[in-house]
C-alpha positions in Angstrom: 5.5 21.5 8.2 5.2 20.2 11.9 4.9 16.7 12.8 2.5 15.2 15.0 2.0 11.8 16.7 -1.0 9.7 16.8 -1.7 10.5 20.2 -1.5 14.3 19.2 -3.9 13.5 16.4 -6.1 11.6 18.8 -6.2 14.7 21.2 -6.7 17.4 18.7 -9.2 15.5 16.7 -11.5 14.7 20.4 -10.9 18.6 20.8 -12.6 19.4 17.7 -9.1 20.8 16.5 -8.9 19.0 13.3 -9.8 20.5 9.9 -8.8 17.2 7.7 -6.8 14.4 7.3 -5.6 13.5 3.8 -3.9 10.1 2.8 -1.0 11.3 0.4 0.7 8.6 -1.9 4.6 9.4 -2.3 6.4 6.6 -4.1 5.2 3.2 -2.6 4.1 4.7 0.4 1.4 7.0 1.8 1.7 9.8 4.2 -1.2 11.5 6.4 -1.4 15.3 6.0 -3.3 17.0 8.6 -4.8 20.5 8.6 -5.7 22.1 12.2 -8.1 24.7 13.1 -5.5 27.0 13.2 -4.5 26.8 9.7 -0.9 24.8 10.6 -0.4 21.8 8.6 1.2 18.8 10.0 2.1 14.9 9.1 1.5 12.1 11.1 4.9 11.1 12.6 6.3 7.8 14.3 5.7 7.8 18.1 9.5 8.5 19.3 10.7 10.9 16.5 9.9 13.5 14.2 10.2 11.4 11.3 6.8 10.5 9.0 5.0 7.5 9.5 5.3 6.0 6.6 2.3 3.1 5.6 3.2 0.9 2.6 -1.1 -0.2 2.4 -3.9 2.4 2.4 -6.1 0.2 4.1 -3.6 0.1 7.0 -4.0 4.2 7.2 -7.9 3.9 7.5 -7.6 1.5 10.0 -5.6 3.9 12.4 -7.9 6.8 11.1 -11.0 4.6 12.2 -9.7 3.6 15.7 -9.7 7.8 16.0 -13.4 8.4 15.9 -15.2 10.1 13.5 -12.3 11.2 11.2 -13.1 11.5 7.5 -10.1 11.2 4.8 -9.2 12.3 1.5 -6.8 10.6 -0.8 -4.5 12.3 -2.9 -2.2 9.8 -5.4 1.2 10.2 -5.7 2.1 12.6 -8.6 4.2 10.2 -10.4 1.9 7.0 -10.2 1.0 5.2 -13.6 -2.1 6.4 -15.5 -5.4 4.4 -15.3 -5.7 3.0 -18.3 -1.9 1.5 -17.7 -3.1 0.1 -14.4 -6.3 -1.8 -16.3 -3.8 -3.4 -19.0 -1.1 -4.6 -16.4 -1.3 -8.8 -16.0 -1.9 -10.0 -12.7 -1.8 -13.6 -11.7 -5.4 -14.8 -10.9 -6.8 -18.2 -9.8 -4.9 -21.1 -10.9 -1.9 -18.7 -12.2 -4.1 -17.4 -15.3 -3.4 -13.8 -16.4 -6.2 -11.2 -15.9 -6.8 -7.6 -16.0 -7.0 -5.6 -13.2 -10.5 -3.7 -12.6 -11.2 -0.3 -12.5 -10.7 1.1 -9.3 -13.8 1.8 -6.8 -12.6 5.4 -5.5 -12.3 8.0 -8.2 -9.6 10.7 -8.0 -9.5 14.3 -10.0 
């Protein structure tokens, strides 16, 4: 799989050469996988290296992709993530430090 910088992704997207973009969860980070019209797969890389650009927050990835224009993205959760029912039972700190349950996710997967 080859790498593509943000500027290369912007140029390919403007030229209509990007078929799909997928946010893929990997551990505690998200990677951006790109499929081009030529069928080549790529991963979004850092500006000055071919190392994959990792995002800790999916919202920051969506902000970057939104700046590219009319690009839509798919979301693929990490294979090692906890199941939904485990997430629903995980206590989190709420207002006044009360324990409460996490609401179901807004994005449905699978």
